Residue frames as qw, qx, qy, qz and C-alpha x, y, z in Angstrom:
[[0.590, 0.325, -0.694, -0.254, 87.96, 120.49, -175.72],
 [0.859, -0.340, 0.184, -0.335, 86.70, 117.28, -174.15],
 [0.196, -0.485, 0.851, 0.041, 89.00, 114.48, -173.17],
 [0.662, 0.159, -0.588, -0.437, 88.50, 111.26, -175.12],
 [0.648, -0.108, -0.738, 0.155, 89.15, 109.02, -172.11],
 [0.559, -0.787, -0.150, -0.213, 88.09, 109.27, -168.45],
 [0.052, -0.801, 0.519, -0.293, 90.69, 110.19, -165.86],
 [0.775, -0.356, 0.491, -0.174, 90.53, 106.78, -164.15],
 [0.908, 0.288, 0.246, 0.182, 91.74, 105.28, -167.44],
 [0.424, 0.852, -0.150, 0.269, 94.00, 108.11, -168.60],
 [0.334, -0.804, 0.462, -0.172, 96.19, 108.21, -165.46],
 [0.823, -0.236, 0.509, 0.083, 97.10, 104.47, -165.51],
 [0.789, 0.545, 0.184, 0.217, 97.78, 104.59, -169.25],
 [0.221, 0.899, -0.260, 0.275, 100.16, 107.55, -168.95],
 [0.539, -0.674, 0.490, -0.120, 101.81, 106.05, -165.87],
 [0.875, -0.048, 0.463, 0.131, 102.50, 102.69, -167.52],
 [0.641, 0.727, 0.007, 0.244, 103.82, 104.41, -170.65],
 [0.036, -0.868, 0.419, -0.264, 106.35, 106.26, -168.48],
 [0.756, -0.413, 0.500, -0.090, 107.03, 103.06, -166.54],
 [0.903, 0.304, 0.260, 0.160, 107.76, 101.20, -169.79],
 [0.424, 0.839, -0.189, 0.283, 110.11, 103.95, -171.03],
 [0.348, -0.766, 0.497, -0.214, 112.05, 103.84, -167.75],
 [0.861, -0.180, 0.476, -0.003, 112.36, 100.04, -167.85],
 [0.810, 0.544, 0.120, 0.183, 113.56, 100.19, -171.46],
 [0.361, 0.822, -0.240, 0.370, 116.28, 102.80, -170.99],
 [0.387, -0.723, 0.493, -0.292, 117.55, 101.97, -167.47],
 [0.623, 0.275, -0.730, 0.061, 120.01, 99.06, -167.24],
 [0.573, -0.494, 0.402, -0.516, 119.04, 96.90, -164.27],
 [0.037, -0.275, 0.961, -0.015, 120.11, 93.37, -165.21],
 [0.250, -0.246, -0.913, -0.209, 117.57, 90.64, -164.54],
 [0.096, -0.522, -0.665, 0.526, 115.64, 92.71, -162.00],
 [0.135, 0.858, 0.417, 0.268, 113.06, 95.43, -162.73],
 [0.340, 0.498, -0.159, 0.782, 114.61, 98.89, -162.60],
 [0.403, -0.681, 0.038, -0.610, 112.43, 100.04, -159.69],
 [0.903, -0.426, -0.053, 0.021, 113.68, 97.10, -157.58],
 [0.798, 0.142, -0.095, 0.579, 117.33, 97.29, -158.59],
 [0.265, 0.217, -0.125, 0.931, 117.43, 101.05, -158.04],
 [0.135, -0.603, -0.686, 0.384, 115.17, 102.38, -155.23],
 [0.005, -0.423, 0.018, 0.906, 115.48, 105.93, -156.62],
 [0.175, -0.081, -0.702, -0.685, 113.61, 104.75, -159.73],
 [0.246, -0.511, -0.823, 0.036, 110.77, 103.53, -157.52],
 [0.142, -0.579, -0.346, 0.724, 110.68, 106.92, -155.78],
 [0.046, 0.219, -0.385, -0.895, 110.64, 108.66, -159.17],
 [0.214, -0.275, -0.818, -0.457, 107.71, 106.53, -160.36],
 [0.214, -0.599, -0.692, 0.342, 105.75, 107.26, -157.19],
 [0.066, -0.503, -0.065, 0.859, 106.33, 111.00, -157.72],
 [0.107, 0.020, -0.627, -0.771, 105.22, 110.68, -161.35],
 [0.222, -0.459, -0.848, -0.141, 102.01, 108.95, -160.26],
 [0.181, -0.633, -0.484, 0.576, 101.30, 111.64, -157.66],
 [0.023, -0.349, 0.222, 0.910, 101.96, 114.37, -160.24],
 [0.149, -0.182, -0.768, -0.596, 99.58, 112.75, -162.74],
 [0.237, -0.595, -0.758, 0.119, 96.86, 112.50, -160.10],
 [0.168, -0.571, -0.234, 0.768, 97.50, 116.10, -159.05],
 [0.022, 0.126, -0.464, -0.877, 97.23, 117.30, -162.67],
 [0.214, -0.401, -0.812, -0.366, 93.91, 115.53, -163.06],
 [0.260, -0.641, -0.604, 0.395, 92.64, 117.04, -159.81],
 [0.129, -0.453, 0.017, 0.882, 93.76, 120.55, -160.78],
 [0.079, -0.049, -0.624, -0.776, 92.25, 120.29, -164.27],
 [0.241, -0.537, -0.796, -0.137, 88.93, 119.14, -162.81],
 [0.237, -0.624, -0.412, 0.620, 88.97, 121.99, -160.30],
 [0.045, -0.291, 0.266, 0.918, 89.64, 124.56, -163.05],
 [0.154, -0.244, -0.771, -0.568, 86.93, 123.02, -165.18],
 [0.254, -0.615, -0.729, 0.163, 84.48, 123.20, -162.29],
 [0.168, -0.540, -0.175, 0.806, 85.35, 126.86, -161.58],
 [0.051, 0.114, -0.490, -0.863, 84.80, 127.76, -165.22],
 [0.201, -0.402, -0.841, -0.301, 81.51, 125.85, -165.26],
 [0.224, -0.647, -0.593, 0.424, 80.25, 127.71, -162.20],
 [0.110, -0.422, 0.055, 0.898, 81.08, 131.02, -163.87],
 [0.030, -0.185, -0.705, -0.684, 78.74, 130.29, -166.80],
 [0.497, 0.018, 0.174, -0.850, 75.14, 131.50, -166.96],
 [0.715, 0.117, 0.597, -0.345, 72.24, 129.08, -167.27],
 [0.761, 0.603, -0.048, -0.233, 72.33, 129.02, -171.07],
 [0.272, 0.693, -0.667, 0.032, 76.09, 128.44, -171.10],
 [0.411, -0.281, 0.825, -0.269, 75.76, 125.58, -168.61],
 [0.806, 0.322, 0.374, -0.327, 73.06, 124.01, -170.77],
 [0.642, 0.689, -0.314, -0.121, 75.25, 124.19, -173.88],
 [0.000, -0.597, 0.785, -0.163, 78.20, 122.80, -171.90],
 [0.610, -0.082, 0.719, -0.322, 76.14, 119.89, -170.55],
 [0.816, 0.486, 0.138, -0.280, 74.78, 119.14, -174.02],
 [0.463, 0.714, -0.525, -0.023, 78.26, 119.10, -175.48],
 [0.251, -0.459, 0.818, -0.239, 79.48, 116.79, -172.70],
 [0.750, 0.118, 0.562, -0.328, 76.75, 114.31, -173.56],
 [0.707, 0.619, -0.219, -0.263, 77.76, 114.14, -177.21],
 [0.928, -0.111, 0.236, 0.267, 79.93, 111.16, -178.15],
 [0.241, -0.684, 0.408, 0.555, 83.42, 112.07, -179.25],
 [0.601, 0.627, -0.314, -0.384, 84.35, 112.09, -182.93],
 [0.079, 0.451, -0.889, -0.014, 86.83, 109.34, -182.25],
 [0.410, 0.086, 0.850, -0.320, 84.16, 107.04, -180.80],
 [0.646, 0.556, 0.184, -0.488, 81.78, 107.90, -183.64],
 [0.409, 0.622, -0.602, -0.290, 84.51, 106.98, -186.14],
 [0.118, -0.242, 0.956, -0.116, 85.12, 103.65, -184.41],
 [0.540, 0.303, 0.660, -0.426, 81.40, 102.81, -184.37],
 [0.601, 0.645, -0.084, -0.465, 80.98, 103.81, -188.01],
 [0.256, 0.550, -0.773, -0.185, 84.03, 101.81, -189.13],
 [0.281, -0.084, 0.931, -0.218, 82.87, 98.74, -187.22],
 [0.622, 0.442, 0.446, -0.468, 79.41, 98.88, -188.78],
 [0.537, 0.657, -0.364, -0.383, 80.91, 99.13, -192.24],
 [0.104, 0.417, -0.903, -0.019, 83.18, 96.16, -191.58],
 [0.429, 0.081, 0.814, -0.383, 80.30, 94.18, -190.11],
 [0.154, -0.022, -0.716, -0.680, 78.19, 94.69, -193.23],
 [0.082, 0.429, 0.838, -0.327, 74.95, 94.61, -191.23],
 [0.056, -0.454, -0.504, -0.733, 71.73, 96.12, -192.50],
 [0.276, -0.102, 0.342, -0.892, 69.30, 98.43, -190.75],
 [0.393, 0.226, 0.820, -0.350, 66.04, 96.87, -189.60],
 [0.554, 0.617, 0.181, -0.529, 64.11, 98.47, -192.44],
 [0.444, 0.625, -0.551, -0.331, 66.60, 96.96, -194.94],
 [0.433, -0.300, 0.843, -0.106, 66.71, 93.43, -193.53],
 [0.808, 0.384, 0.337, -0.293, 64.31, 92.17, -196.19],
 [0.501, 0.739, -0.414, -0.178, 67.21, 92.40, -198.64],
 [0.188, 0.482, -0.846, 0.131, 69.27, 89.72, -196.86],
 [0.706, -0.140, 0.500, -0.482, 66.50, 87.44, -195.56],
 [0.015, 0.218, -0.942, -0.256, 66.81, 83.77, -196.53],
 [0.601, -0.109, -0.504, -0.610, 64.08, 81.44, -197.73],
 [0.358, -0.083, -0.883, 0.291, 64.35, 79.29, -194.60],
 [0.491, -0.434, 0.003, -0.755, 61.30, 79.33, -192.37],
 [0.385, -0.056, -0.876, 0.286, 61.28, 77.46, -189.06],
 [0.233, -0.627, -0.704, 0.240, 57.90, 77.83, -187.36],
 [0.040, 0.956, 0.270, 0.109, 57.70, 81.41, -188.54],
 [0.438, -0.765, 0.248, 0.402, 61.31, 82.18, -187.65],
 [0.716, 0.678, 0.006, 0.166, 63.35, 83.40, -190.60],
 [0.744, -0.358, 0.136, 0.548, 67.13, 83.65, -190.97],
 [0.208, 0.952, -0.121, -0.188, 69.22, 86.64, -192.06],
 [0.870, 0.278, 0.004, 0.407, 72.27, 86.22, -194.29],
 [0.212, -0.960, 0.176, 0.057, 74.56, 88.47, -192.21],
 [0.571, 0.603, -0.494, 0.260, 78.31, 88.61, -192.84],
 [0.787, -0.262, -0.421, 0.368, 80.67, 87.01, -190.36],
 [0.349, -0.920, -0.019, 0.178, 81.92, 89.31, -187.55],
 [0.449, 0.816, -0.328, 0.158, 85.11, 91.10, -188.70],
 [0.337, -0.674, 0.632, -0.180, 87.14, 89.94, -185.68],
 [0.833, -0.033, 0.549, -0.058, 86.36, 86.31, -186.53],
 [0.767, 0.631, 0.105, 0.044, 86.92, 86.73, -190.27],
 [0.277, 0.847, -0.413, 0.189, 90.26, 88.54, -190.00],
 [0.535, -0.531, 0.636, -0.163, 91.39, 86.17, -187.26],
 [0.896, 0.193, 0.400, -0.010, 90.69, 83.27, -189.64],
 [0.608, 0.768, -0.123, 0.155, 92.69, 84.96, -192.42],
 [0.112, -0.811, 0.538, -0.200, 95.55, 85.61, -189.97],
 [0.759, -0.287, 0.577, -0.091, 95.61, 81.92, -188.95],
 [0.864, 0.457, 0.191, 0.092, 95.90, 80.89, -192.61],
 [0.346, 0.855, -0.311, 0.227, 98.81, 83.31, -193.17],
 [0.420, -0.660, 0.590, -0.199, 100.52, 82.06, -189.99],
 [0.896, -0.015, 0.442, -0.041, 100.08, 78.44, -191.07],
 [0.747, 0.643, -0.018, 0.165, 101.67, 79.13, -194.47],
 [0.090, 0.840, -0.462, 0.271, 104.65, 80.94, -192.89],
 [0.647, -0.466, 0.570, -0.197, 105.06, 78.17, -190.31],
 [0.930, 0.226, 0.288, 0.015, 104.93, 75.47, -192.99],
 [0.591, 0.752, -0.184, 0.227, 107.51, 77.22, -195.17],
 [0.133, -0.801, 0.512, -0.279, 109.89, 77.92, -192.27],
 [0.580, -0.409, 0.674, -0.207, 109.89, 74.46, -190.68],
 [0.851, 0.202, 0.484, -0.030, 109.12, 72.13, -193.60],
 [0.666, 0.727, 0.028, 0.163, 110.72, 73.90, -196.57],
 [0.248, 0.798, -0.400, 0.377, 113.67, 75.75, -195.00],
 [0.787, -0.119, -0.544, 0.264, 114.17, 73.19, -192.21],
 [0.183, -0.742, 0.234, -0.601, 113.91, 75.60, -189.26],
 [0.092, 0.272, -0.832, 0.475, 115.04, 74.59, -185.77],
 [0.588, -0.413, -0.649, -0.249, 112.70, 72.15, -184.09],
 [0.562, -0.756, 0.041, -0.334, 111.73, 72.36, -180.43],
 [0.920, -0.264, 0.006, 0.288, 114.44, 69.81, -179.63],
 [0.601, 0.395, -0.018, 0.695, 117.05, 71.95, -181.42],
 [0.132, -0.769, 0.033, -0.625, 115.91, 75.06, -179.56],
 [0.788, -0.608, 0.002, -0.097, 116.07, 73.16, -176.26],
 [0.868, -0.027, -0.013, 0.495, 119.64, 72.01, -176.97],
 [0.333, 0.595, -0.017, 0.731, 120.61, 75.59, -177.84],
 [0.428, -0.772, 0.026, -0.469, 119.13, 76.85, -174.57],
 [0.904, -0.396, -0.021, 0.163, 120.99, 74.13, -172.64],
 [0.717, 0.238, -0.025, 0.655, 124.27, 75.20, -174.27],
 [0.032, 0.703, -0.024, 0.710, 123.61, 78.86, -173.46],
 [0.682, -0.685, -0.017, -0.256, 122.72, 77.93, -169.88],
 [0.906, -0.167, -0.060, 0.385, 125.95, 75.95, -169.51],
 [0.465, 0.447, -0.050, 0.763, 127.95, 78.96, -170.70],
 [0.290, -0.745, -0.013, -0.601, 126.06, 81.23, -168.30],
 [0.849, -0.522, -0.079, 0.004, 126.75, 78.84, -165.40],
 [0.799, 0.046, -0.069, 0.595, 130.47, 78.80, -166.16],
 [0.183, 0.596, -0.022, 0.781, 130.55, 82.60, -166.33],
 [0.561, -0.718, -0.060, -0.408, 128.70, 82.75, -163.02],
 [0.906, -0.321, -0.129, 0.244, 131.15, 80.36, -161.38],
 [0.584, 0.376, -0.133, 0.707, 134.02, 82.68, -162.29],
 [0.084, -0.552, 0.163, -0.814, 132.64, 85.37, -160.00],
 [0.765, -0.493, -0.026, -0.413, 130.87, 83.17, -157.42],
 [0.271, 0.519, -0.760, 0.281, 133.90, 82.03, -155.42],
 [0.471, -0.256, 0.650, -0.538, 131.83, 80.50, -152.64],
 [0.906, 0.192, -0.076, -0.368, 130.66, 77.76, -155.02],
 [0.383, 0.528, -0.752, 0.095, 134.09, 76.14, -154.70],
 [0.878, -0.359, 0.175, -0.263, 134.19, 72.70, -153.06],
 [0.662, -0.426, 0.589, 0.181, 136.53, 69.73, -152.62],
 [0.747, 0.317, 0.525, 0.255, 136.14, 68.69, -156.26],
 [0.436, 0.816, 0.217, 0.313, 136.61, 72.11, -157.86],
 [0.357, -0.900, 0.121, 0.219, 139.10, 73.88, -155.59],
 [0.753, 0.476, -0.085, 0.447, 142.37, 75.00, -157.14],
 [0.581, -0.352, -0.175, 0.713, 145.50, 76.55, -155.69],
 [0.110, 0.972, 0.200, 0.052, 145.11, 80.33, -155.47],
 [0.701, 0.022, 0.008, 0.713, 148.17, 82.32, -156.43],
 [0.076, 0.795, 0.159, 0.580, 146.88, 85.88, -156.44],
 [0.276, 0.225, -0.504, 0.787, 148.51, 88.09, -153.81],
 [0.457, -0.330, 0.087, -0.821, 145.12, 89.27, -152.53],
 [0.879, -0.204, -0.331, -0.276, 143.96, 85.68, -151.95],
 [0.719, 0.056, -0.531, 0.445, 147.19, 84.66, -150.21],
 [0.038, 0.304, -0.372, 0.876, 147.10, 87.74, -147.99],
 [0.672, -0.318, -0.047, -0.668, 143.51, 86.93, -147.05],
 [0.894, -0.093, -0.437, 0.008, 144.54, 83.33, -146.33],
 [0.460, 0.224, -0.525, 0.680, 147.42, 84.58, -144.16],
 [0.290, -0.358, 0.238, -0.855, 145.06, 86.75, -142.14],
 [0.850, -0.240, -0.198, -0.425, 142.68, 83.83, -141.60],
 [0.807, 0.066, -0.510, 0.289, 145.59, 81.56, -140.61],
 [0.254, 0.277, -0.477, 0.795, 146.98, 84.07, -138.12],
 [0.490, -0.334, 0.121, -0.796, 143.55, 84.58, -136.59],
 [0.885, -0.159, 0.010, -0.438, 142.46, 80.95, -136.28],
 [0.950, 0.174, -0.253, 0.056, 145.39, 78.56, -136.80],
 [0.306, 0.652, -0.538, 0.437, 148.56, 79.85, -135.10],
 [0.605, -0.525, 0.405, -0.440, 147.49, 78.52, -131.71],
 [0.938, -0.074, 0.334, -0.063, 147.96, 74.97, -132.96],
 [0.850, 0.393, 0.134, 0.324, 150.38, 75.31, -135.89],
 [0.470, -0.526, 0.062, 0.706, 152.42, 78.39, -134.85],
 [0.252, 0.833, -0.003, -0.492, 152.93, 81.51, -136.92],
 [0.128, 0.611, -0.662, -0.415, 155.61, 79.92, -139.13],
 [0.857, 0.170, -0.297, -0.386, 153.74, 76.60, -139.59],
 [0.208, 0.464, -0.836, 0.208, 156.26, 74.67, -137.46],
 [0.683, -0.272, -0.649, -0.197, 153.54, 72.95, -135.48],
 [0.213, -0.389, 0.585, -0.679, 152.52, 72.82, -131.84],
 [0.631, 0.081, 0.630, -0.446, 149.38, 71.01, -130.80],
 [0.798, 0.542, 0.114, -0.240, 148.79, 70.57, -134.51],
 [0.870, 0.045, 0.281, 0.402, 151.24, 68.99, -136.97],
 [0.281, -0.503, 0.341, 0.743, 154.16, 70.61, -138.72],
 [0.600, 0.709, 0.301, -0.217, 153.00, 72.18, -142.02],
 [0.140, 0.835, -0.429, -0.316, 156.45, 72.71, -143.51],
 [0.322, -0.307, 0.871, 0.210, 157.54, 69.09, -144.11],
 [0.464, 0.172, -0.600, -0.629, 156.21, 66.67, -146.74],
 [0.119, -0.160, -0.964, 0.178, 154.40, 64.39, -144.31],
 [0.453, -0.181, -0.102, -0.867, 150.61, 64.55, -144.26],
 [0.306, 0.014, 0.857, -0.415, 148.25, 62.75, -141.94],
 [0.542, 0.509, 0.576, -0.340, 145.14, 63.19, -144.11],
 [0.631, 0.480, 0.461, 0.399, 146.74, 63.74, -147.49],
 [0.243, -0.466, 0.103, 0.844, 148.45, 66.67, -149.13],
 [0.151, 0.295, 0.614, 0.716, 147.60, 68.87, -152.05],
 [0.215, -0.119, 0.037, -0.969, 145.00, 71.62, -152.30],
 [0.634, -0.270, -0.500, -0.525, 142.02, 69.26, -152.42],
 [0.674, -0.275, -0.643, 0.239, 142.97, 67.28, -149.31],
 [0.249, -0.061, -0.386, 0.886, 144.00, 70.36, -147.35],
 [0.355, -0.210, -0.177, -0.894, 140.73, 72.08, -148.33],
 [0.704, -0.309, -0.564, -0.300, 138.75, 69.02, -147.21],
 [0.571, -0.182, -0.611, 0.518, 140.66, 68.72, -143.93],
 [0.031, 0.016, -0.246, 0.969, 140.06, 72.38, -143.05],
 [0.491, -0.197, -0.300, -0.794, 136.42, 72.19, -144.11],
 [0.798, -0.262, -0.466, -0.280, 135.47, 68.84, -142.53],
 [0.569, -0.704, 0.354, -0.237, 137.96, 68.74, -139.66],
 [0.178, 0.533, -0.826, 0.035, 140.73, 66.31, -138.71],
 [0.436, -0.039, -0.899, 0.013, 140.65, 62.87, -137.16],
 [0.602, -0.604, -0.348, -0.389, 137.79, 62.08, -134.80],
 [0.757, -0.605, -0.208, 0.133, 138.63, 62.87, -131.19],
 [0.622, -0.510, 0.115, 0.583, 142.11, 64.31, -131.75],
 [0.431, 0.314, 0.381, 0.756, 142.05, 66.34, -134.94],
 [0.021, 0.121, 0.103, -0.987, 141.10, 69.95, -135.45],
 [0.403, 0.502, 0.574, -0.506, 137.48, 71.10, -135.67],
 [0.411, 0.494, 0.618, 0.452, 135.55, 71.48, -138.92],
 [0.143, -0.352, -0.047, 0.924, 135.88, 75.10, -140.02],
 [0.020, 0.346, 0.676, 0.650, 133.06, 74.97, -142.57],
 [0.228, -0.760, -0.602, 0.090, 130.73, 76.36, -139.91],
 [0.302, -0.763, -0.089, 0.564, 132.88, 79.44, -139.43],
 [0.145, -0.462, 0.464, 0.742, 134.55, 80.04, -142.79],
 [0.693, 0.563, 0.052, -0.447, 133.08, 80.42, -146.25],
 [0.916, 0.195, 0.272, 0.222, 134.26, 78.05, -149.01],
 [0.478, 0.797, -0.101, 0.355, 136.22, 80.89, -150.63],
 [0.288, -0.826, 0.409, -0.258, 137.95, 81.62, -147.32],
 [0.871, -0.262, 0.412, 0.041, 138.82, 77.95, -146.85],
 [0.804, 0.495, 0.119, 0.308, 140.35, 77.92, -150.35],
 [0.166, 0.892, -0.242, 0.345, 142.40, 81.01, -149.44],
 [0.506, -0.687, 0.489, -0.182, 143.76, 79.63, -146.17],
 [0.937, 0.017, 0.332, 0.104, 144.40, 76.19, -147.77],
 [0.656, 0.673, -0.033, 0.342, 146.45, 77.87, -150.51],
 [0.087, -0.864, 0.372, -0.328, 148.36, 79.84, -147.90],
 [0.805, -0.434, 0.400, -0.071, 149.10, 76.70, -145.88],
 [0.912, 0.291, 0.161, 0.242, 150.73, 75.14, -148.96],
 [0.297, 0.875, -0.237, 0.301, 153.14, 78.11, -149.02],
 [0.551, -0.706, 0.429, -0.121, 154.82, 76.68, -145.89],
 [0.977, 0.107, 0.132, 0.126, 156.10, 73.67, -147.85],
 [0.755, 0.370, -0.084, 0.535, 159.91, 73.65, -147.89],
 [0.061, -0.834, 0.201, -0.510, 160.33, 76.53, -145.42],
 [0.569, 0.033, -0.663, 0.486, 162.36, 76.24, -142.21],
 [0.459, -0.794, -0.223, -0.331, 160.42, 77.08, -139.01],
 [0.087, -0.725, 0.511, -0.454, 162.14, 78.20, -135.83],
 [0.375, -0.264, 0.822, -0.338, 161.10, 75.13, -133.80],
 [0.599, 0.120, -0.576, -0.542, 159.88, 72.45, -136.21],
 [0.757, -0.197, 0.471, -0.408, 157.77, 69.68, -134.76],
 [0.297, -0.212, 0.898, 0.245, 158.74, 66.12, -135.76],
 [0.401, 0.091, -0.583, -0.701, 157.05, 64.84, -138.92],
 [0.507, 0.108, 0.725, -0.454, 153.72, 63.04, -138.47],
 [0.742, 0.458, 0.107, -0.477, 151.69, 60.86, -140.76],
 [0.712, -0.057, 0.648, 0.264, 152.35, 58.11, -143.25],
 [0.584, 0.716, 0.348, 0.157, 151.46, 60.01, -146.43],
 [0.418, -0.420, 0.239, 0.769, 154.31, 61.75, -148.13],
 [0.445, 0.826, 0.295, -0.183, 153.30, 64.46, -150.56],
 [0.542, -0.061, 0.400, 0.736, 155.39, 65.05, -153.64],
 [0.176, 0.680, 0.131, -0.699, 154.74, 68.54, -154.93],
 [0.101, 0.369, -0.635, -0.671, 155.62, 67.49, -158.49],
 [0.181, -0.107, -0.921, -0.328, 153.09, 64.67, -158.75],
 [0.095, -0.536, -0.788, 0.287, 150.30, 65.45, -156.28],
 [0.008, -0.674, -0.343, -0.655, 147.67, 68.10, -156.89]]
């Protein structure tokens, strides 16, 4: 039995069918499955190699069988290979029927009376692809008119507004998991134990040299009283840690070393010192007095 399609066309078709099935059934988010999961890419490569190998093996078997035939058998085989497939014959026959064209010997039946310098015109039907495409455009126009003019379907502006609303929701959902998007304007006090423990670790690694382990202050100011040089509250503390203290005598800007989420964690931990009693408290500094009940 002869194949209806050549191998150079059959292999890509089968491969992309399998590729489409994999992409449909494998959950990979916004990325293609073969990128999100490298094992999928390996599987697809193996599938492609197997398809090529099958084609090579089938051709080899076919060639061995051909060589085993006698001269008459080879002639019959070659003749059969030259015959067009039934599928192609059906397509050609169907197209000719749809086209409505006449054989040359029957063209006198559809010839028109026009005569231009001996050139006559045939009254052939329109090509089926053009005719059915025209019908399809009429059907589409009717459906479009009914949907948007009769039933008042969403306009492009309405669809755009809907997409904006969906995008805004998606952004808010993304912000919930993307902690490093936090900044001075959006930072809030973190109360989760994991965040405070992380802030404590950062403080003990980077801040105790100037503020001491209990926040009593050394080179840096006392963190346990209600006096603040650059303002209190989570926003001001976050900004001070991120951007640094006063020029020439304040602490360095930690935004080069710490991520925004880490700065939020250590800023929240620093606020835990408020109201505690350090072993050797440094005298209060600064003119700003922070009231925990009124200041954010």
